[in-house]
C-alpha positions in Angstrom: 20.7 11.3 -16.8 22.6 10.8 -13.6 22.2 7.3 -12.1 21.1 7.3 -8.5 22.8 4.7 -6.4 19.7 3.8 -4.5 19.5 1.1 -7.1 22.6 -0.8 -6.2 24.3 -1.6 -2.9 27.6 -3.3 -2.6 28.6 -5.2 0.6 32.0 -5.8 1.9 32.1 -8.9 4.1 34.8 -10.7 5.9 35.9 -14.2 4.6 37.6 -15.0 7.9 36.7 -18.3 9.6 34.9 -18.4 12.9 38.0 -19.5 14.6 39.8 -16.3 13.7 37.1 -13.9 14.9 38.0 -12.0 18.0 34.4 -10.9 18.7 31.5 -13.3 19.7 30.2 -14.9 16.5 26.7 -13.5 16.8 28.0 -10.0 17.4 29.4 -10.1 13.8 25.8 -10.5 12.6 25.4 -6.7 12.9 27.0 -5.1 9.9 27.1 -1.8 8.1 26.1 -0.9 4.5 28.7 0.3 2.1 27.5 1.9 -1.1 29.3 3.1 -4.1 27.9 6.2 -5.9 28.9 6.6 -9.6 28.3 10.4 -9.5 29.1 12.5 -6.5 28.0 15.9 -7.7 25.8 17.6 -5.1 25.2 14.4 -3.1 24.7 14.7 0.6 24.2 11.3 2.1 22.5 7.9 1.9 19.8 8.1 4.6 18.0 4.7 5.0 16.7 3.9 1.5 16.4 7.4 0.1 19.2 9.2 -1.6 19.2 12.8 -0.4 20.9 15.8 -2.1 21.7 19.3 -1.1 20.4 21.0 -4.2 18.3 20.1 -7.2 20.9 21.7 -9.5 22.6 18.4 -10.3 25.1 18.0 -13.1 23.9 15.4 -15.5 25.9 12.5 -16.9 25.7 10.7 -20.2 27.5 7.5 -19.1 26.1 4.2 -20.4 23.6 2.3 -18.3 21.4 5.3 -17.6 18.4 4.1 -19.6 15.0 3.0 -18.3 14.8 3.0 -14.5 11.3 2.9 -13.2 10.8 4.7 -10.0 11.4 4.3 -6.3 9.3 3.2 -3.4 8.5 6.8 -2.7 7.2 9.3 -5.2 10.3 9.2 -7.4 9.5 8.8 -11.1 11.6 8.6 -14.2 10.9 7.8 -17.8 14.4 6.8 -18.6 14.8 9.6 -21.3 17.9 11.6 -21.5 17.5 15.0 -19.9 19.5 16.8 -22.5 21.8 18.3 -19.9 19.0 20.2 -18.2 18.8 20.1 -14.4 16.0 18.2 -12.9 14.4 17.8 -9.5 15.4 14.9 -7.1 12.3 12.9 -8.1 13.2 13.1 -11.8 16.9 12.4 -11.4 17.3 9.7 -8.7 15.9 6.4 -9.8 16.4 2.7 -9.7 18.2 1.1 -12.6 19.0 -2.6 -12.7 19.6 -2.9 -16.4 22.5 -5.2 -17.5 24.3 -2.2 -19.1 24.1 -0.2 -15.9 25.2 -3.1 -13.7 28.2 -3.8 -15.9 29.2 -0.1 -16.1 28.9 0.3 -12.3 31.1 -2.8 -11.7 33.6 -1.7 -14.4 34.1 1.7 -12.7 33.9 0.5 -9.1 37.1 0.7 -6.9 35.5 -2.0 -4.7 36.0 -4.6 -7.5 39.8 -4.0 -7.4 39.7 -4.4 -3.6 37.8 -7.6 -3.9 40.2 -9.0 -6.4 43.4 -8.0 -4.5 42.4 -8.5 -0.9 41.6 -12.2 -0.1 39.7 -11.4 3.1 37.1 -9.2 1.3 34.0 -10.5 -0.3 32.0 -8.3 -2.7 28.3 -8.8 -3.0 26.3 -6.7 -5.4 22.7 -6.2 -4.4 19.9 -5.1 -6.7 18.0 -2.5 -4.8 14.2 -2.5 -4.7 13.5 -4.4 -8.0 9.8 -3.8 -7.5 10.4 -0.2 -8.3 10.8 -1.2 -12.0 7.0 -1.5 -12.1 6.3 2.0 -10.9 5.7 3.5 -14.3 3.2 0.7 -15.2 1.4 1.2 -11.9 1.0 4.9 -12.6 -0.7 3.9 -15.9 -3.1 1.5 -14.0 -1.7 -1.6 -15.7 -3.0 -4.9 -14.3 -1.0 -6.0 -11.3 -0.2 -9.3 -13.0 1.4 -7.4 -15.9 3.4 -5.2 -13.4 4.8 -8.1 -11.5 5.6 -10.0 -14.7 7.6 -7.1 -15.9 9.4 -6.7 -12.6 10.3 -10.4 -12.6 11.6 -10.1 -16.2 13.8 -7.1 -15.3 15.0 -8.9 -12.2 15.9 -12.0 -14.2 17.9 -9.9 -16.6 19.8 -8.3 -13.7 20.5 -11.6 -12.0 21.7 -13.1 -15.3 24.3 -10.3 -15.6 25.4 -10.7 -12.0 25.8 -14.5 -12.5 28.1 -13.7 -15.4 30.1 -11.2 -13.3 30.6 -13.9 -10.7 32.1 -16.1 -13.4 34.3 -13.3 -14.5 35.5 -12.9 -10.9 34.3 -9.3 -10.7 32.0 -10.0 -7.7 31.8 -12.9 -5.2 28.0 -13.3 -5.4 24.9 -11.2 -5.6 21.7 -10.4 -3.7 18.5 -8.4 -3.5 17.7 -5.6 -1.1 13.9 -5.0 -1.3 11.3 -3.1 0.8 8.7 -4.9 -1.3 9.6 -8.3 0.2 8.3 -7.0 3.6 4.9 -5.9 2.2 1.8 -8.1 2.0 0.8 -9.5 -1.4 -2.1 -7.1 -1.6 0.2 -4.1 -1.7 1.0 -2.8 -5.2 4.7 -2.6 -4.4 4.9 -6.2 -3.1 7.7 -8.4 -4.3 7.3 -12.1 -3.8 10.2 -14.2 -2.5 9.1 -16.9 -5.0 9.8 -14.5 -7.9 13.2 -13.7 -6.5 14.2 -17.4 -6.2 12.7 -18.2 -9.6 14.5 -15.3 -11.3 17.8 -16.5 -9.8 17.1 -20.1 -11.1 16.4 -18.8 -14.6 19.5 -16.7 -14.5 21.6 -19.7 -13.4 20.2 -21.8 -16.2 20.8 -19.1 -18.7 24.5 -18.7 -17.7 25.4 -22.3 -16.7 23.2 -24.4 -19.0 19.7 -25.8 -19.0 18.5 -28.9 -17.2 16.8 -30.3 -20.4 17.6 -33.3 -22.5 19.1 -31.1 -25.1 21.7 -30.0 -22.6 22.2 -33.3 -20.8 25.9 -33.2 -21.6 26.4 -29.9 -19.7 28.3 -30.6 -16.4 26.5 -28.5 -13.8 28.1 -28.6 -10.3 26.6 -27.6 -7.0 26.6 -23.9 -6.3 26.0 -22.6 -9.9 23.4 -20.2 -8.4 25.1 -17.4 -6.7 22.2 -15.6 -5.1 23.6 -15.3 -1.6 21.7 -12.5 0.2 18.1 -11.4 0.6 17.6 -8.2 2.5 14.1 -7.2 3.7 12.7 -4.9 6.3 11.9 -6.4 9.7 11.4 -4.9 13.1 9.1 -4.9 16.1 6.3 -3.2 14.2 6.8 -4.6 10.7 6.9 -8.4 11.2 5.7 -9.6 7.8 9.4 -9.8 6.7 10.0 -12.4 9.4 7.3 -14.7 8.0 8.8 -14.2 4.5 12.2 -15.1 5.7 11.0 -18.3 7.4 9.1 -19.4 4.3 12.1 -18.8 2.1 14.5 -20.7 4.3 12.0 -23.6 4.7 11.6 -23.9 1.0 15.3 -23.8 0.2 15.9 -26.5 2.7 13.1 -28.8 1.5 13.8 -32.0 -0.5 11.2 -30.9 -3.1 13.1 -27.7 -4.0 16.4 -29.6 -4.5 14.5 -32.3 -6.5 12.9 -29.7 -8.8 15.9 -27.5 -9.4 19.1 -29.3 -8.4 22.3 -27.3 -8.7 20.3 -24.3 -10.1 18.8 -23.7 -6.7 20.4 -21.0 -4.6 22.4 -22.4 -1.7 22.8 -20.9 1.8 21.0 -17.7 1.3 21.5 -15.3 4.2 18.6 -13.2 5.4 19.5 -9.6 6.4 17.0 -7.6 8.3 17.0 -3.9 7.3 15.4 -0.9 9.0 15.5 -2.7 12.4 14.9 0.6 14.2 12.7 2.4 11.6 9.0 1.5 11.3 6.6 3.0 8.8 2.9 3.3 9.7 0.4 0.5 9.2 3.1 -2.2 9.3 5.1 -0.6 6.5 2.2 0.1 4.1 1.3 3.6 5.3 2.7 7.0 4.5 4.0 9.7 6.7 6.9 9.9 9.1 8.3 6.6 10.4 8.6 5.6 14.0 12.1 5.3 15.5 12.6 2.4 17.9 15.2 4.3 19.9 15.9 5.8 23.3 17.8 9.1 23.2 20.8 10.3 25.2 19.6 13.8 26.2 20.8 16.6 28.4 19.4 16.7 31.9 20.8 20.2 32.5 20.5 23.2 30.2 24.3 23.6 29.5 24.5 19.9 28.5 27.1 19.0 31.1 25.0 16.1 32.3 23.1 13.6 30.1 21.0 10.5 30.6 19.2 8.0 28.4 15.4 8.5 28.1 14.6 5.0 29.4 16.5 5.8 32.6 14.6 9.0 33.3 11.3 9.4 35.2 10.2 12.6 33.6 11.2 15.5 31.3 14.4 17.3 32.2 13.6 19.7 35.0 15.3 22.6 33.2 12.7 22.4 30.5 9.9 23.6 32.7 12.1 26.4 34.1 13.0 27.6 30.6 9.3 27.4 29.4 8.1 29.4 32.4 10.8 32.1 31.8 9.8 32.2 28.1 6.1 32.6 28.9 6.9 35.3 31.4 9.1 37.2 29.0 6.3 37.3 26.4 3.4 38.1 28.8 3.4 41.8 27.7 2.8 42.9 31.3 4.3 46.3 30.6 1.8 47.0 27.8 -1.2 46.1 30.0 0.2 48.3 32.7 0.4 51.2 30.3 -3.2 50.7 29.3 -4.4 50.6 33.0 -2.1 53.1 34.7 -1.9 55.7 32.0 -5.6 55.2 31.0 -5.0 55.5 27.4 -5.4 53.2 24.4 -2.4 51.5 23.0 -1.0 52.8 19.7 -0.8 50.6 16.7 2.7 49.3 17.3 1.9 48.5 20.9 -1.2 46.6 19.9 0.7 44.6 17.4 3.3 43.7 20.0 0.6 42.7 22.5 -1.1 40.5 19.9 2.2 39.0 18.9 3.0 38.2 22.5 -0.4 36.5 23.0 0.3 34.5 19.8 3.7 33.4 21.0 2.3 32.3 24.4 -0.4 30.3 22.6 2.3 28.6 20.3 4.4 27.8 23.4 1.4 26.3 25.2 0.4 24.2 22.2 4.0 22.9 21.7 4.1 21.9 25.4 0.6 20.3 25.3 1.5 18.2 22.2 3.9 16.3 24.4 1.4 15.3 27.0 -1.2 14.1 24.5 1.0 11.3 23.2 0.0 12.1 19.6 3.5 13.3 18.7 5.3 10.0 17.8 8.2 11.0 15.7 10.8 13.8 15.9 10.6 14.3 12.2 6.9 15.2 12.6 7.8 17.7 15.3 10.4 19.3 13.1 7.9 19.4 10.2 5.4 21.3 12.4 8.1 23.7 13.5 9.4 24.5 10.0 6.1 24.5 8.1 3.8 26.1 10.7 5.5 27.6 13.8 8.5 29.3 12.3 6.6 30.9 9.4 3.9 32.1 11.8 6.4 33.8 14.0 8.3 35.2 11.1 5.1 36.7 9.6 4.0 38.1 13.0 7.2 39.9 14.1 9.1 42.2 11.7 12.2 42.3 14.0 13.4 40.9 17.3 15.4 42.5 20.1 18.4 40.5 21.2 16.9 39.3 24.5 13.7 38.0 23.0 15.5 36.2 20.2 17.9 34.5 22.7 15.2 33.4 25.1 13.0 32.0 22.3 16.0 30.1 21.0 16.6 28.7 24.5 12.9 27.5 24.6 13.1 25.7 21.2 16.3 23.9 22.3 14.8 22.9 25.6 11.5 21.9 24.0 13.4 19.7 21.4 15.0 17.9 24.3 11.7 17.4 26.1 10.1 16.2 22.8 12.7 13.5 22.4 11.9 12.2 25.9 8.2 12.3 25.3 8.5 10.5 21.9 10.6 7.7 23.4 8.2 7.2 26.3 5.2 7.2 23.9 6.9 4.6 21.6 7.9 2.4 24.5 4.3 2.5 25.9 2.9 1.5 22.5 5.2 -1.5 22.3 4.5 -2.6 25.9 0.7 -2.2 25.7 0.2 -3.4 22.1 -3.2 -3.2 20.5 -4.4 -1.9 17.2 -2.5 -4.6 15.3 0.7 -4.2 17.5 1.9 -7.1 19.5 2.8 -6.7 23.2 6.5 -6.7 24.0 7.9 -7.2 27.4 10.7 -4.6 27.2 12.9 -4.5 30.4 13.0 -1.1 31.9 16.8 -1.1 31.9 17.0 -2.0 28.1 17.0 0.8 25.5 14.6 0.2 22.7 17.4 -0.1 20.2 19.0 -2.8 22.3 15.7 -4.7 22.6 14.9 -4.3 18.9 18.2 -5.7 17.7 18.2 -8.6 20.2 14.6 -9.4 19.2 15.7 -9.9 15.5 18.8 -11.9 16.3 16.9 -14.2 18.6 14.4 -15.2 16.0 14.5 -18.9 15.1 13.4 -20.8 12.0 10.1 -22.7 12.5 9.3 -25.6 10.2 10.2 -29.1 9.2 13.3 -28.3 7.1 15.3 -25.3 8.1 16.5 -24.8 11.7 18.7 -22.3 13.5 18.7 -18.5 13.5 16.1 -16.9 11.1 18.0 -13.6 10.7 21.6 -14.0 9.8 22.5 -10.3 10.0 20.9 -7.0 11.0 21.8 -4.0 8.9 21.7 -1.0 11.2 22.0 2.6 9.9 24.9 4.1 11.9 25.4 7.8 11.1 27.6 8.2 14.2 30.5 6.1 15.5 28.8 5.4 18.8 25.9 3.9 17.0 28.1 1.1 15.7 29.4 0.4 19.2 25.8 0.3 20.6 24.7 -2.1 17.9 27.5 -4.5 18.5 27.0 -4.3 22.2 23.3 -5.1 21.8 24.1 -8.1 19.7 26.7 -9.3 22.2 24.0 -9.4 25.0 22.0 -12.3 23.4 22.5 -15.9 24.1 21.4 -18.6 21.7 
């Protein structure tokens, strides 16, 4: 069974002091995610939290650490049984595994460990990814929620214990947890409580470093024996529950009662990392379907792409879109066939009738694609692509047996222009939703000259702790998915615009 690396994420961090940083301190709070994948066969990319692959024909591996794994936050499911060398689908192969054997094997084979040990400025932090996924199999069997969460906590404690040991062996600097479940309400079946995370780390610390009981009173426990250093959870403009969780966690850790109860076994200086700052799932993270993207797009304002502008700086769809759409409608208006019927006073033959019907169908499709933009119902580009690939393209393919060169070219021009116009429409619809609020969404006063990604990142970095114990910034770092180099620059620039 191949081990999917959605279950473990390693972070490379700088150990440089603030005095040696050349960028503003807060700008360094935006970091990238570096993951190590134990098996590279047929892998495509890490996209958000889901491991994608190009083909389901994946070479299996029998390396240790590939036992029980649970599932993922999507519909992935795995029993933990060996596949006997047979190829399996993505949902059967990619799964979360935080077993001690898997963790040790991953660390043992990771080139990042050698880098951590040899480069003083590098810190390696191993994060257990979505521990709540360990309970997926029990959930599918309708087990009581208390049993599910108890099992998840047990598995998490075992993982944390192993990572505490690895810190002592100087294989990693510390460890953390990266969890979507931390951002979900307690009523959600995939919820993971911050209390369980902290308690699991305390139990792991006691297991590795000694117990605070009379029987172990002679054990010398120094401050910092708990090496849980990072908690990552989703937080953004539309999924704000994670911000409340972050504040509760920081207030608790800074409270005198927590130190009194747990002493040196209590985690110190946990950093909160906000994940998915620009990607929001429906119903505040609890819904299904395509996620919102809190971004403005840099799109072409002329058909040849020689001039571009950001969607928040534009007043309407690019002018060339309307021109291309009208040309496409005119090309498929089948005027010549109607003229034949009227001027020659004869019925159309079967081929001509099929062509006429096809042209009417294409005009109807083009009209519907254009109308979808003005209704405001189209909120994600992924939804638009799904409609194209699952409905529009198959319909056109089934209607026309072949295309002449001119028709194919002009239809291609329309789809490219329509895609550009859709990006503009989606960005405007999302901005309107954020500014007007309603239906459980707060109102946000987004400046017209700010892109949504700028505003969303600044919003997170400006959040402050609220309570009697912890003060200062609530979010220590924002983890932004940056598939393009310019995205990294934009994220750092957005962070540099804030003043605290």
